[in-house]
Residue frames as qw, qx, qy, qz and C-alpha x, y, z in Angstrom:
[[0.661, 0.146, -0.709, -0.200, 120.92, 100.01, 106.69],
 [0.219, 0.037, -0.858, 0.463, 121.41, 99.02, 110.34],
 [0.398, 0.086, 0.313, -0.858, 118.09, 100.78, 111.22],
 [0.692, 0.161, -0.385, -0.589, 116.30, 98.80, 108.53],
 [0.510, 0.114, -0.845, 0.112, 117.82, 95.48, 109.78],
 [0.048, 0.038, 0.718, -0.693, 116.62, 96.36, 113.40],
 [0.575, 0.141, 0.038, -0.805, 113.19, 97.19, 112.03],
 [0.651, 0.164, -0.665, -0.328, 113.14, 93.76, 110.16],
 [0.288, 0.064, -0.893, 0.340, 113.87, 91.92, 113.34],
 [0.285, 0.112, 0.534, -0.788, 110.79, 93.47, 114.92],
 [0.678, 0.266, -0.151, -0.669, 108.63, 92.32, 112.02],
 [0.426, 0.266, -0.856, -0.124, 109.75, 88.70, 112.25],
 [0.842, -0.331, -0.170, -0.390, 107.49, 85.95, 113.65],
 [0.326, -0.596, 0.691, -0.246, 109.09, 84.19, 116.62],
 [0.872, 0.054, 0.463, -0.152, 107.86, 80.75, 115.31],
 [0.817, 0.493, 0.258, 0.153, 108.71, 80.68, 111.62],
 [0.459, -0.474, 0.237, 0.713, 111.53, 83.43, 111.70],
 [0.241, 0.361, 0.495, 0.753, 109.96, 85.08, 108.66],
 [0.136, -0.093, 0.081, -0.983, 108.01, 88.21, 108.34],
 [0.355, 0.238, 0.717, -0.550, 104.52, 88.10, 109.79],
 [0.225, -0.159, -0.734, -0.621, 101.77, 86.66, 107.61],
 [0.557, -0.512, -0.441, -0.483, 98.25, 87.48, 109.02],
 [0.239, 0.187, -0.714, 0.631, 99.65, 88.18, 112.57],
 [0.550, -0.611, -0.519, -0.234, 97.38, 87.42, 115.51],
 [0.045, -0.609, 0.415, -0.675, 97.64, 89.41, 118.67],
 [0.602, -0.204, -0.744, 0.206, 97.96, 87.21, 121.79],
 [0.473, -0.815, -0.309, -0.130, 96.69, 88.28, 125.21],
 [0.680, -0.478, 0.000, 0.556, 100.25, 88.63, 126.36],
 [0.126, 0.914, -0.054, -0.381, 100.69, 91.46, 123.73],
 [0.278, -0.379, 0.728, 0.500, 102.96, 89.46, 121.50],
 [0.658, 0.494, -0.125, -0.555, 102.19, 88.45, 117.94],
 [0.437, -0.185, 0.854, 0.212, 102.36, 85.20, 115.93],
 [0.280, 0.165, -0.624, -0.710, 101.45, 84.31, 112.38],
 [0.774, -0.018, 0.125, -0.621, 97.98, 82.68, 111.89],
 [0.854, 0.243, -0.450, -0.094, 99.53, 79.52, 110.31],
 [0.315, 0.388, -0.716, 0.488, 102.19, 79.28, 112.92],
 [0.431, -0.246, 0.501, -0.709, 99.68, 79.57, 115.76],
 [0.897, 0.093, -0.088, -0.423, 97.61, 76.74, 114.18],
 [0.743, 0.296, -0.582, 0.146, 100.78, 74.43, 113.95],
 [0.075, 0.376, -0.702, 0.600, 101.66, 75.15, 117.50],
 [0.672, -0.137, 0.352, -0.637, 98.31, 74.23, 118.77],
 [0.877, 0.244, -0.333, -0.246, 98.35, 71.17, 116.59],
 [0.512, 0.377, -0.692, 0.342, 101.64, 70.05, 118.05],
 [0.140, -0.219, 0.680, -0.685, 100.08, 70.40, 121.57],
 [0.006, 0.258, 0.965, -0.036, 97.13, 68.21, 120.71],
 [0.318, 0.562, 0.373, -0.667, 94.47, 70.89, 119.85],
 [0.413, 0.369, 0.688, 0.470, 92.67, 70.49, 116.49],
 [0.074, 0.530, 0.070, -0.842, 92.17, 73.72, 114.71],
 [0.673, 0.659, 0.238, -0.238, 90.69, 74.82, 111.53],
 [0.827, 0.350, 0.154, 0.413, 92.69, 74.39, 108.34],
 [0.457, -0.655, 0.011, 0.602, 95.81, 76.46, 109.03],
 [0.346, 0.039, 0.488, 0.800, 96.26, 77.45, 105.34],
 [0.053, 0.742, 0.625, 0.236, 92.72, 78.99, 105.27],
 [0.137, 0.383, -0.073, 0.910, 92.57, 82.89, 105.27],
 [0.065, -0.428, -0.656, 0.618, 90.90, 84.46, 108.35],
 [0.146, 0.754, 0.557, 0.315, 87.72, 86.33, 107.55],
 [0.286, -0.666, -0.141, 0.675, 88.84, 90.01, 107.52],
 [0.406, 0.898, 0.081, -0.149, 88.54, 93.03, 105.17],
 [0.081, -0.818, 0.514, 0.246, 92.36, 92.96, 105.02],
 [0.690, -0.098, 0.691, 0.193, 92.56, 89.52, 103.56],
 [0.634, 0.726, 0.014, -0.266, 93.40, 90.66, 100.16],
 [0.913, 0.315, -0.006, 0.258, 95.86, 89.42, 97.54],
 [0.240, 0.822, -0.259, 0.446, 98.10, 92.41, 98.24],
 [0.406, -0.703, 0.469, -0.346, 98.70, 91.34, 101.82],
 [0.981, -0.136, 0.138, -0.022, 99.58, 87.72, 101.21],
 [0.230, -0.753, 0.579, 0.210, 103.13, 86.56, 101.40],
 [0.740, 0.450, -0.446, -0.227, 104.78, 84.65, 98.75],
 [0.140, 0.417, -0.859, 0.262, 106.68, 82.70, 101.41],
 [0.711, -0.152, 0.441, -0.526, 103.55, 81.06, 102.82],
 [0.899, 0.280, -0.209, -0.263, 103.77, 78.37, 100.12],
 [0.515, 0.440, -0.682, 0.277, 107.23, 77.27, 101.56],
 [0.411, -0.440, 0.559, -0.570, 105.94, 76.67, 105.05],
 [0.165, 0.015, -0.986, 0.021, 105.56, 73.16, 106.33],
 [0.625, -0.230, -0.080, -0.741, 101.81, 72.48, 106.64],
 [0.491, -0.252, 0.774, -0.310, 100.75, 69.75, 108.95],
 [0.211, 0.145, -0.865, -0.431, 100.46, 66.51, 107.12],
 [0.732, -0.204, -0.248, -0.601, 97.04, 64.66, 106.87],
 [0.753, -0.046, -0.648, 0.098, 98.49, 61.64, 108.49],
 [0.204, 0.078, -0.571, 0.792, 99.33, 63.61, 111.58],
 [0.487, -0.160, 0.074, -0.855, 95.72, 64.70, 111.82],
 [0.807, -0.094, -0.501, -0.298, 94.62, 61.11, 111.49],
 [0.534, 0.023, -0.695, 0.481, 96.94, 60.07, 114.37],
 [0.119, -0.113, 0.398, -0.903, 95.56, 62.90, 116.53],
 [0.666, -0.118, -0.186, -0.713, 91.94, 61.90, 115.73],
 [0.793, -0.037, -0.605, -0.061, 92.67, 58.26, 116.49],
 [0.338, 0.160, -0.659, 0.653, 94.40, 59.17, 119.70],
 [0.258, -0.580, -0.751, 0.180, 91.10, 60.46, 120.93],
 [0.122, -0.231, -0.143, 0.955, 91.44, 64.26, 120.79],
 [0.345, 0.640, 0.505, -0.465, 88.20, 66.30, 120.23],
 [0.484, 0.495, 0.565, 0.450, 86.84, 67.59, 117.00],
 [0.141, 0.900, 0.110, 0.397, 87.24, 71.26, 117.88],
 [0.341, 0.464, -0.478, 0.663, 89.75, 73.46, 119.66],
 [0.323, -0.442, 0.476, -0.688, 89.92, 72.82, 123.41],
 [0.870, -0.207, 0.163, -0.416, 88.08, 69.54, 123.58],
 [0.141, 0.464, -0.874, 0.020, 90.08, 66.52, 124.65],
 [0.548, -0.070, -0.808, -0.205, 89.23, 62.88, 125.09],
 [0.422, -0.381, -0.769, 0.292, 86.78, 62.19, 127.83],
 [0.044, -0.079, -0.196, 0.976, 85.99, 65.88, 128.44],
 [0.079, 0.630, 0.760, -0.136, 82.27, 66.46, 129.22],
 [0.089, 0.947, 0.178, -0.253, 82.54, 70.25, 129.14],
 [0.617, 0.672, -0.060, 0.405, 84.68, 72.31, 126.67],
 [0.671, -0.516, -0.087, 0.525, 88.04, 73.06, 128.04],
 [0.055, 0.958, -0.148, -0.241, 90.03, 76.35, 127.66],
 [0.816, 0.456, -0.059, 0.350, 92.95, 76.40, 125.10],
 [0.499, -0.755, 0.209, 0.370, 96.38, 77.07, 126.53],
 [0.697, 0.686, -0.003, 0.207, 98.86, 78.50, 124.06],
 [0.715, -0.424, 0.069, 0.551, 102.62, 78.52, 124.76],
 [0.288, 0.953, -0.053, -0.083, 103.82, 81.99, 123.56],
 [0.858, 0.208, -0.034, 0.469, 107.16, 81.55, 121.80],
 [0.214, 0.742, -0.150, 0.617, 108.14, 85.18, 122.63],
 [0.285, -0.649, 0.401, -0.580, 107.70, 85.34, 126.45],
 [0.385, 0.137, -0.904, 0.127, 107.63, 81.56, 127.04],
 [0.373, 0.022, 0.586, -0.719, 104.34, 81.86, 129.10],
 [0.035, 0.351, 0.916, 0.191, 101.23, 79.63, 128.63],
 [0.200, 0.049, -0.020, -0.978, 98.51, 82.02, 127.49],
 [0.339, 0.366, 0.826, -0.263, 94.83, 81.25, 128.03],
 [0.095, 0.008, -0.487, -0.868, 92.81, 81.61, 124.82],
 [0.579, 0.099, 0.281, -0.759, 89.51, 80.53, 126.25],
 [0.711, 0.180, 0.661, -0.159, 87.18, 77.93, 124.88],
 [0.646, 0.729, 0.101, -0.200, 87.27, 79.38, 121.29],
 [0.784, -0.115, 0.306, 0.528, 91.06, 79.07, 120.89],
 [0.383, -0.008, 0.314, 0.869, 92.36, 80.98, 117.95],
 [0.029, -0.651, -0.610, -0.451, 88.80, 82.19, 117.16],
 [0.345, -0.848, -0.335, 0.220, 88.97, 84.55, 120.18],
 [0.518, -0.379, 0.150, 0.752, 92.06, 86.29, 118.87],
 [0.325, 0.889, 0.139, -0.291, 92.15, 89.48, 116.79],
 [0.772, 0.328, 0.189, 0.510, 94.11, 89.96, 113.73],
 [0.314, -0.675, -0.012, 0.668, 96.75, 92.77, 114.05],
 [0.574, 0.720, 0.324, 0.217, 96.00, 94.78, 110.97],
 [0.085, -0.966, 0.220, 0.102, 98.34, 97.64, 111.99],
 [0.534, -0.510, 0.632, 0.238, 101.24, 95.28, 112.17],
 [0.700, 0.366, 0.582, 0.191, 100.15, 93.64, 108.88],
 [0.360, 0.921, 0.127, 0.073, 100.20, 97.00, 107.08],
 [0.242, -0.857, 0.422, 0.170, 103.63, 97.89, 108.44],
 [0.680, -0.141, 0.662, 0.280, 104.99, 94.53, 107.14],
 [0.620, 0.597, 0.475, 0.183, 103.49, 95.19, 103.75],
 [0.137, 0.986, -0.090, -0.013, 104.97, 98.75, 103.52],
 [0.473, -0.646, 0.557, 0.220, 108.27, 97.43, 104.73],
 [0.710, 0.150, 0.614, 0.310, 108.28, 94.71, 101.82],
 [0.484, 0.816, 0.271, 0.165, 107.43, 97.41, 99.30],
 [0.108, -0.937, 0.315, 0.102, 110.32, 99.67, 100.52],
 [0.571, -0.421, 0.648, 0.278, 112.76, 96.77, 100.31],
 [0.666, 0.447, 0.555, 0.220, 111.52, 95.89, 96.78],
 [0.310, 0.945, 0.069, 0.077, 111.89, 99.56, 95.60],
 [0.232, -0.885, 0.392, 0.098, 115.28, 100.04, 97.24],
 [0.829, -0.125, 0.495, 0.229, 116.76, 96.77, 95.79],
 [0.006, -0.601, 0.501, 0.622, 119.34, 97.34, 93.10],
 [0.837, 0.466, 0.247, -0.146, 118.33, 96.30, 89.62],
 [0.488, -0.408, 0.580, 0.509, 121.31, 94.88, 87.56],
 [0.387, 0.556, -0.397, -0.619, 122.03, 95.35, 83.91],
 [0.903, 0.109, 0.374, -0.179, 120.70, 92.23, 81.97],
 [0.777, 0.624, -0.050, 0.070, 123.31, 92.54, 79.22],
 [0.073, -0.840, 0.526, -0.112, 126.67, 93.20, 81.07],
 [0.786, 0.154, -0.576, 0.165, 129.34, 90.54, 81.17],
 [0.708, -0.658, -0.183, 0.178, 130.28, 89.64, 84.86],
 [0.069, -0.365, -0.673, 0.639, 130.81, 91.73, 86.90],
 [0.082, 0.700, 0.583, 0.403, 127.36, 93.23, 86.07],
 [0.129, 0.084, -0.180, 0.972, 126.82, 96.86, 86.56],
 [0.168, 0.486, 0.658, -0.550, 123.73, 98.44, 88.16],
 [0.254, 0.548, 0.652, 0.458, 120.95, 99.35, 85.58],
 [0.070, -0.307, -0.135, 0.939, 120.30, 103.03, 84.97],
 [0.423, 0.237, -0.246, -0.839, 117.75, 102.80, 82.14],
 [0.523, 0.234, 0.802, -0.167, 114.79, 100.60, 81.14],
 [0.223, 0.164, -0.558, -0.782, 113.28, 100.10, 77.75],
 [0.664, 0.193, 0.474, -0.545, 109.54, 99.15, 77.54],
 [0.737, 0.481, -0.289, -0.376, 109.91, 98.13, 73.91],
 [0.452, 0.437, -0.769, 0.111, 112.90, 95.76, 74.65],
 [0.820, -0.494, -0.142, -0.251, 111.37, 94.77, 78.04],
 [0.834, -0.041, -0.278, 0.475, 114.86, 95.02, 79.60],
 [0.327, -0.933, 0.076, 0.133, 117.03, 97.10, 81.95],
 [0.729, 0.458, -0.107, 0.498, 120.49, 98.46, 80.81],
 [0.460, -0.600, -0.012, 0.654, 123.44, 100.32, 82.16],
 [0.215, 0.831, -0.046, -0.511, 124.45, 103.30, 80.24],
 [0.069, -0.441, 0.773, 0.451, 127.00, 101.65, 77.98],
 [0.254, 0.166, 0.942, 0.143, 124.75, 98.67, 77.15],
 [0.354, 0.721, 0.461, -0.377, 121.77, 100.96, 76.45],
 [0.204, 0.748, -0.326, -0.541, 123.88, 102.80, 73.81],
 [0.137, -0.309, 0.886, 0.317, 125.21, 99.50, 72.47],
 [0.240, 0.333, 0.911, 0.046, 121.75, 97.94, 71.92],
 [0.273, 0.840, 0.417, -0.216, 120.18, 101.21, 70.71],
 [0.498, -0.139, 0.289, 0.805, 122.60, 102.32, 68.04],
 [0.155, 0.613, 0.054, -0.773, 122.18, 105.66, 66.38],
 [0.312, 0.371, -0.553, -0.678, 120.45, 105.65, 63.07],
 [0.206, -0.118, -0.955, -0.180, 118.43, 102.46, 63.66],
 [0.467, -0.528, -0.477, -0.526, 114.80, 101.98, 64.63],
 [0.662, -0.479, -0.514, 0.261, 115.73, 101.14, 68.20],
 [0.362, 0.060, -0.191, 0.910, 117.39, 104.48, 68.66],
 [0.293, -0.429, -0.207, -0.829, 113.88, 105.91, 68.87],
 [0.610, -0.467, -0.636, 0.073, 113.06, 103.86, 72.01],
 [0.190, -0.794, 0.127, -0.563, 112.46, 106.10, 74.96],
 [0.432, 0.097, -0.781, 0.441, 114.45, 105.18, 78.08],
 [0.595, -0.646, -0.161, -0.451, 112.50, 104.72, 81.30],
 [0.336, -0.652, 0.600, -0.320, 113.61, 104.01, 84.88],
 [0.351, 0.228, -0.906, -0.063, 114.93, 100.42, 85.38],
 [0.685, -0.203, 0.352, -0.604, 112.52, 97.84, 86.55],
 [0.206, -0.179, 0.961, 0.054, 112.02, 94.09, 86.69],
 [0.350, 0.508, 0.783, -0.082, 108.37, 94.16, 85.60],
 [0.012, 0.164, -0.352, -0.922, 107.66, 95.90, 82.28],
 [0.358, 0.543, 0.715, -0.257, 104.08, 96.61, 81.46],
 [0.380, 0.483, 0.513, 0.599, 102.78, 97.99, 78.15],
 [0.102, -0.149, -0.137, 0.974, 102.71, 101.72, 77.90],
 [0.193, 0.631, 0.736, -0.151, 99.07, 102.87, 78.12],
 [0.209, 0.609, 0.330, 0.691, 97.48, 105.69, 76.29],
 [0.302, -0.347, -0.417, 0.784, 97.67, 108.91, 78.03],
 [0.120, 0.875, 0.457, -0.101, 95.06, 111.70, 78.35],
 [0.505, 0.421, 0.074, 0.750, 96.53, 114.68, 76.43],
 [0.202, -0.803, -0.110, -0.550, 94.84, 117.10, 78.83],
 [0.656, -0.695, 0.180, -0.233, 95.66, 115.69, 82.27],
 [0.380, 0.554, -0.734, 0.098, 98.70, 113.41, 81.33],
 [0.577, -0.222, 0.696, -0.365, 96.99, 110.56, 83.11],
 [0.030, -0.034, 0.952, 0.302, 96.46, 106.99, 81.74],
 [0.581, -0.034, -0.240, -0.777, 93.05, 106.71, 80.08],
 [0.167, -0.041, 0.948, -0.268, 90.78, 104.16, 81.82],
 [0.416, 0.525, 0.659, -0.342, 87.25, 104.79, 80.30],
 [0.173, 0.146, 0.600, 0.767, 85.58, 105.53, 77.05],
 [0.298, 0.429, 0.309, -0.795, 82.85, 108.31, 76.65],
 [0.405, 0.351, 0.785, 0.312, 80.34, 107.01, 74.15],
 [0.158, 0.889, 0.365, -0.226, 78.70, 110.41, 73.88],
 [0.013, 0.883, -0.302, -0.358, 81.84, 112.19, 72.97],
 [0.933, 0.345, -0.019, 0.102, 83.36, 109.08, 71.34],
 [0.319, 0.716, -0.487, 0.386, 86.69, 109.65, 73.05],
 [0.730, -0.147, -0.565, 0.356, 88.90, 108.07, 75.73],
 [0.302, -0.822, 0.087, -0.474, 88.89, 109.72, 79.18],
 [0.417, 0.203, -0.715, 0.524, 90.96, 109.51, 82.30],
 [0.360, -0.526, -0.680, 0.363, 89.79, 109.56, 86.00],
 [0.149, -0.360, -0.189, 0.901, 90.07, 113.31, 86.05],
 [0.157, -0.072, -0.510, -0.843, 88.04, 113.69, 82.91],
 [0.319, -0.415, -0.845, -0.108, 85.20, 111.62, 84.47],
 [0.256, -0.571, -0.568, 0.535, 84.73, 114.04, 87.39],
 [0.048, -0.064, 0.194, 0.978, 84.40, 117.06, 85.04],
 [0.453, 0.417, 0.421, -0.667, 80.96, 118.58, 84.40],
 [0.380, 0.441, -0.507, -0.636, 81.37, 118.04, 80.76],
 [0.393, 0.073, -0.890, -0.220, 80.77, 114.28, 81.13],
 [0.356, -0.114, 0.604, -0.704, 78.12, 114.47, 83.88],
 [0.767, 0.209, 0.365, -0.484, 75.19, 112.88, 81.99],
 [0.466, 0.540, -0.623, -0.321, 77.34, 111.03, 79.44],
 [0.984, -0.097, 0.053, -0.140, 77.47, 107.36, 78.93],
 [0.091, 0.731, -0.668, 0.102, 80.91, 106.22, 80.14],
 [0.993, -0.050, -0.066, -0.083, 82.15, 102.56, 80.05],
 [0.641, -0.535, 0.465, 0.295, 85.49, 100.93, 80.91],
 [0.221, 0.632, -0.563, -0.484, 88.04, 100.85, 78.16],
 [0.213, -0.111, 0.967, 0.081, 87.93, 97.04, 78.00],
 [0.443, 0.517, 0.688, -0.251, 84.16, 96.92, 77.47],
 [0.363, 0.791, -0.056, -0.490, 84.27, 99.71, 74.83],
 [0.056, 0.564, -0.726, -0.389, 87.05, 97.97, 73.02],
 [0.294, 0.088, 0.950, 0.060, 85.27, 94.57, 72.87],
 [0.438, 0.655, 0.488, -0.374, 82.06, 96.28, 71.66],
 [0.261, 0.796, -0.303, -0.453, 83.93, 98.28, 68.91],
 [0.120, -0.397, 0.867, 0.275, 86.05, 95.29, 68.02],
 [0.419, 0.334, 0.842, -0.070, 82.90, 93.05, 67.52],
 [0.456, 0.771, 0.227, -0.381, 81.21, 95.76, 65.32],
 [0.109, 0.725, -0.531, -0.425, 84.39, 96.18, 63.27],
 [0.307, -0.180, 0.922, 0.152, 84.75, 92.45, 62.87],
 [0.494, 0.500, 0.683, -0.201, 81.12, 92.18, 61.50],
 [0.357, 0.836, -0.064, -0.411, 81.66, 95.03, 59.12],
 [0.061, -0.591, 0.733, 0.332, 84.87, 93.47, 57.89],
 [0.429, 0.069, 0.901, 0.013, 83.29, 90.10, 57.49],
 [0.482, 0.719, 0.389, -0.317, 80.46, 91.79, 55.36],
 [0.225, 0.837, -0.331, -0.374, 83.02, 93.61, 53.20],
 [0.184, -0.398, 0.872, 0.219, 85.10, 90.43, 52.58],
 [0.472, 0.326, 0.816, -0.072, 81.97, 88.39, 51.70],
 [0.445, 0.806, 0.290, -0.261, 80.89, 91.07, 49.25],
 [0.246, -0.611, 0.489, 0.572, 84.48, 91.49, 47.68],
 [0.399, 0.119, 0.804, 0.425, 83.85, 89.03, 44.74],
 [0.242, 0.760, 0.601, -0.042, 80.61, 90.79, 43.96],
 [0.063, -0.898, 0.061, 0.430, 82.16, 94.27, 44.01],
 [0.286, -0.449, 0.628, 0.568, 85.10, 93.17, 41.81],
 [0.369, 0.374, 0.796, 0.299, 82.72, 91.58, 39.25],
 [0.145, 0.893, 0.406, -0.128, 80.80, 94.84, 39.10],
 [0.176, -0.795, 0.284, 0.507, 83.91, 96.87, 38.66],
 [0.403, -0.113, 0.761, 0.496, 84.94, 94.58, 35.83],
 [0.312, 0.616, 0.716, 0.104, 81.57, 95.08, 34.21],
 [0.012, 0.937, 0.142, -0.318, 81.82, 98.77, 34.48],
 [0.278, -0.592, 0.499, 0.569, 85.23, 98.91, 32.91],
 [0.352, 0.205, 0.815, 0.412, 83.94, 96.82, 29.95],
 [0.183, 0.817, 0.546, -0.037, 81.06, 99.21, 29.65],
 [0.098, -0.867, 0.107, 0.477, 83.35, 102.21, 29.61],
 [0.307, -0.276, 0.697, 0.586, 85.55, 100.68, 26.88],
 [0.318, 0.480, 0.782, 0.238, 82.50, 99.81, 24.87],
 [0.088, 0.908, 0.327, -0.246, 81.23, 103.37, 25.18],
 [0.222, -0.697, 0.374, 0.571, 84.58, 104.82, 24.20],
 [0.329, -0.004, 0.788, 0.520, 84.63, 102.64, 21.00]]
């Protein structure tokens, strides 16, 4: 636990005191969040790009975005107006009365030194992707190791030991037995590991025990990722499960609509045939 706390301290931005979000590597070898760096420059009279915008980088994916970003104080528009009216330039490094672009000086909050960022300002800094991945993995580790409590215990709550996909809840041993009494339909629910996010149980491939993701039109069967790489399906027409589901559903809907529209006609014909049978018997 102590080592984890020490590691967390190394992953905290010196400005916002939260875990790094899109960290930028400063020339002095320290790091700072992209948003925090924009705010610091703004406070020192340098206008930057929108601090809430994502830097263009392959790593700027939803998986790397921090939920805490929304809680940070973003510079208010009125502050930008005041800075514009006070005569500061329209891009990083340009100040009032400057004929030539000036270099941007950034006060590093870690080493307390003024670091020269050049004329491009934050645009000259590289995003520290290695540190960003370490932060993301640390977050995942914390989420996995966090204890999940039973949702049905009376205080004090016990730690959950079982989950139920059908009930979408996590239980301790006693509560699981209590809410899944023997001899009822719920007794057939299969226990799963406890979790806070329950997703529907997907169809599994009977051959590879993997969740099916595609549908083979040629074989007319669901296939998993391992099935797809087999030679058996080399030249077959394979589509994603969702596309196949929508196509088949549309086809079935049309067939059902035709059957229902013809129902009265069929019933009339059946009645006429029954009358004919009775007449023949007489």
